[in-house]
N, C-alpha and C positions, 0 to 999 in steps of 0.2 A: 573471579568470573570463569566462564568455560574456557577450556583451551582451544587455540586456533584450529579451525575445522569442525567445530561442532556448534550446533545450534539448539542443543538441549536447554530446557527451561533452569533459570537458577535459583535454588532453593537456598533460603535462609531462615532464621529463626522467626522471621515475620510470616513468612509463606513462599508462594513460587512467582518469580518476575519471569514472564515471556521474554524471549530471545528471537529476534530475526536477523541478526549479525554475529559474525564470527568474532572472537576475542581479539584477533588482529584487526579487523574492520573497528571496533568499538576504540581500540587503542589510537587508531588514526584519527578519528573524529575528536580525540581528547584536546587536540590543539584549539578546537572550536566549541566553546561551551553550548552555544544555541544549536549547533549540528548535532553534539553527543546527546542533549537532551531529546531532539526529535528522533534520533536512532533508538533510543530507548523505549519510545511510545510503541505500544504492540500493534500498529497498523496491521490490518488484515488477519489477526489472531482472532482464532475462535475456539471455544471450548465446545467439542462435538461429543454427545452422548446418545444412547438409546434409554428412553425412560418414559414411564407413565405418569410422571408428575404433573402437576397442574400449574405450578410454578417453579422457578427457579432464581434463588437469590445469591448476588455476588457480593463478599464483603470486600473492598478493595482499599488497600493502602496507597492513596495517590501521593507521589513524592515530588512530582514535577509537571508542569504544564505548558504546552506550546500554544494553546489557546483558552480562552476563559470559560470553554464548556467543555463536558464529556458525557459521552451517551453511550449506552449498551444497547444492543438489539438482538431480539431472538428469531430465528427462522425455525420452523417447525414443518417437517415434511416438505422443504424445499420452498416454503412459502413464507414471505414476512409476518412476523405475528405481532410482536409489539416492541416498544422502545421504551427506556427509562432513562431521563438526564438527571445530572446532578445539578442543574440549573448553571450559575455561576461559579466558578471554583474559588474557594476564599484561601485563607492561609493555608500554607504547606509547610510539612506532610500533615494529611489529615485522612481519617477512615471514614468511608462513605459505604453505603449499603443500597444496592440496586436490586429491586425485587422486579423480575420479568414474569407477567401471566403468561402462561401457554396455552395454546389451543388445546382443549380436554381431549383424552383420547375418546375414542368412539365406542370402547368397551372396557371394563375395568381390568386393569392389567395390560393393557394393550401397549406395547412399546412403541414408541416412533423418534426418528432422528431429530434431536433437538441441537441447534447450535446458538451459542451464547457469543456474540462478536462484541469484542472489546473496545473502548474509546481508542480511536487512532491519533488523538493529539494529547494524550496524558501518559506520562510515566509513572506505571503503578505495580504494586505487587498484590496477587490475588492472595489474600489472606483466608478465605474460606468460600466454599459453595454449599449452600444449603438447599434442600428439599422438603417437601411437607412430610411429616411422620409417615412411615409406612411405604414411602415412594421407593421405587427401585432406578438405579442408574447404572450403566456399564459404558465405556468407552465404546463410542460408534463403531460397529462391525464393517459397515460399507464406507469405501473410500472413493473419492472421485478417481474416474480412469486415467486422468492426464495431471499434468504438473505445469503451472505457470510461473515464471519468475518475472517480475516486474522491478524494473531499474528506473530511478528517477528522482526529480525533486519534490517540493510541496504538494504539486498538483498530483502526483503519484502517490505520496503520502495520505492524500484525500484531505487535507486541510481546507476548512470552511465548508465542508458537508458534515452537519451536525449529526447526521446519522450514518455510523460506520459502514453499512451495508449499501449506502447510496453512493460510494466511490467507485471511480471507474475499475481499478483492479479487482475488486470482488464482484462487481457486475459482470465483468468479462470472464472471470474464474467460473462464475455460475452458468453462464452460457454456454461455457466450454466442458463443464463438467471437470473441472481442473482443481487440484489442490494448489494453493496460493502462497507463494513467498514474496511479499511486498517489501522491497529493500529502497523505497522511496524515503528521501531525507530532506526536510525544508531547507532552502537555501544552497543545496547542492549544485555544484557545476559538473561538466565532464572532467571528472578527476580519476586518472587511472588507478591512483593508490587507494581509492575508496571501494575497489573490487577486489576480493579475494580469490585468486585461483584455486584456492583449496576449500572453496564453498562446497559444503556437503550437501548440494540438492542438485537433482538431475531432471531438468525440466523438458519438455516437450516444445515449448514455445517461450521465447523471451522477448520483453519489450523494453525499449530505451526511450527515455523522454528527457532531455535535458537540453540547454541551450537559452532560455530565457533568463536565467540568473547570469549566465556567461555573458549575455549582451547587456543586462542592466548594471552589471559591475564594470562597464566599460572595458572589457578585455578586446583586445586588437583582433581582428578577424583572422590573422596568421596563429594567433596563441590558441583561438578557439579551434581551430581546424587541426591544429598540432594535438591539442589535448583530446580532441575527439579522436583521432587518429589512433592514439596510443592507447585510449579507452577501448575502443572496437576491436584492436589486435588483442588485448587481454582477454576480453569477454569470448572472442571468437576462437582464440586459441584453447581456452578452457573447455568451451562448448563447440568444438568443431562439428559441422553439419547440422546443428540444432537450427531451426528457422528463428530469425531475428527481425523483429520489426522495429525500424528506428524512425520515432515520431518526432516530426519537427515541432517547435512551439506553437501553441495554439493561440488564438487571438489575444491582443494585449491592448487595452485602452490607449497605450501610447507608443503602439508599434511603429508609426511614421516617424517618430522621434529619431534622429540620426545621432549615433554614439560612436564610439571607439570604432566598432565593427560595421557600422553603417545602420541601416534599418533592421528591424527584425526580420523583414522578408530577405535581405541579405545573409542573415544568420541562417535561416532556413536553407537558403542556396548553398552555403558553406557545409552545413551538415549533409545535405544531398549529396555534394561531391565526394565527401568522405566516404558514405555509408555504401556510395554505388561501387566502391572498390572493394566490397567484400560480397562474396558469391551467394553467401548464405543469407544476407540481409536485403529486407525490402523497407524501401522509403514510404512512411505514410505521411501525407500533407496535413500536419496539425491543424493549419488554419480553416480547413475543411470538417473539423471534427465537431466543433462547438460553433453554432450560428453567432454571429457578433451581436447579439441582442444583449442590452444591458441586463435586463431581468434574469439571464442565464448565468451571470457572473456576480459574486459577493462583493467583489471589490474592484472589478474591472481586470483582475488578473486569474483569480481562482473561480472554477466553474461553482454554482450552486448545486445541491442535490439534483435539481432538475437539469442543470447542465452537464453534470458527470453521466446522467441517463443518455444524452445525445452522445456524448464522448464514447461511452462504452457501447452503444448500439452501432455507430459508424465503424469502430475499431474492429468489431466483432467479424464483419465482413472481410476485413483483411485477415485477422485471426485465422478464421475457419478456412480460408483459402490455402494459408501457410501451413496449416497442421495437415491438411490432405495432400500437399504438394510431395 
């Protein structure tokens, strides 16, 4: 694997595996097999090229899956183009081919920016990328003007949105014209050791969204506050002066249930107390981001693609203000 402090794709005989965590972080996740699998899924990763191709084909070696679905989506000229799904993922590992139709160029040979977004819930290696015979492609010349770092759990990873570009981090990044590093991992809590102070990414904005798993796993309030405090200290020490949006847990179907830390409202209050002690941080009330309507949640916990749309649209108001600050 790559050395600590690098996020370069990992090349093997099979192909190239996208990487969104440092080696130090991946080693930390080794103690939890489920979290390691999720950390290896390419949430928020896309292949960006300038091309005149009418389609783009991805050959993927699927080595693990956090969900029973995997979908890739193309964006052409900053507009959603088309998506292709594997359907249900069968026995692993296996090779799959996803052919993404692209909006045709207006004129022969015209280049347009194409992004092929990879599945956020499958651990995979990109074996090959194919284009029609005679088509041209080169790494995209234009890059977003900002950088966004999203830290969080399965909701940040985007689990339960079938469409990878339907997740709130990608939607928010597009609204901000920002390059995204999504470090969401399903099942994660406020865990100071999961953050690498040598992370080689310099964001203009950071979002932090934990708490629901801390609460669901019956952690006492004092423990949640202690972990959140240490986590915030590490992030803010690494990124001094960078605006941070701390998002408290969104609506949950059992949020009135009293656990070791109280109700989910009590956990929101605890996170707010901690975050309020950091000058560069602003608290976002997660309970106001997604309306508590059943059809906006896949399972009463994770938003659907439509629910993520509400999440991103509401969060954007805070993000735009924070960046201008």
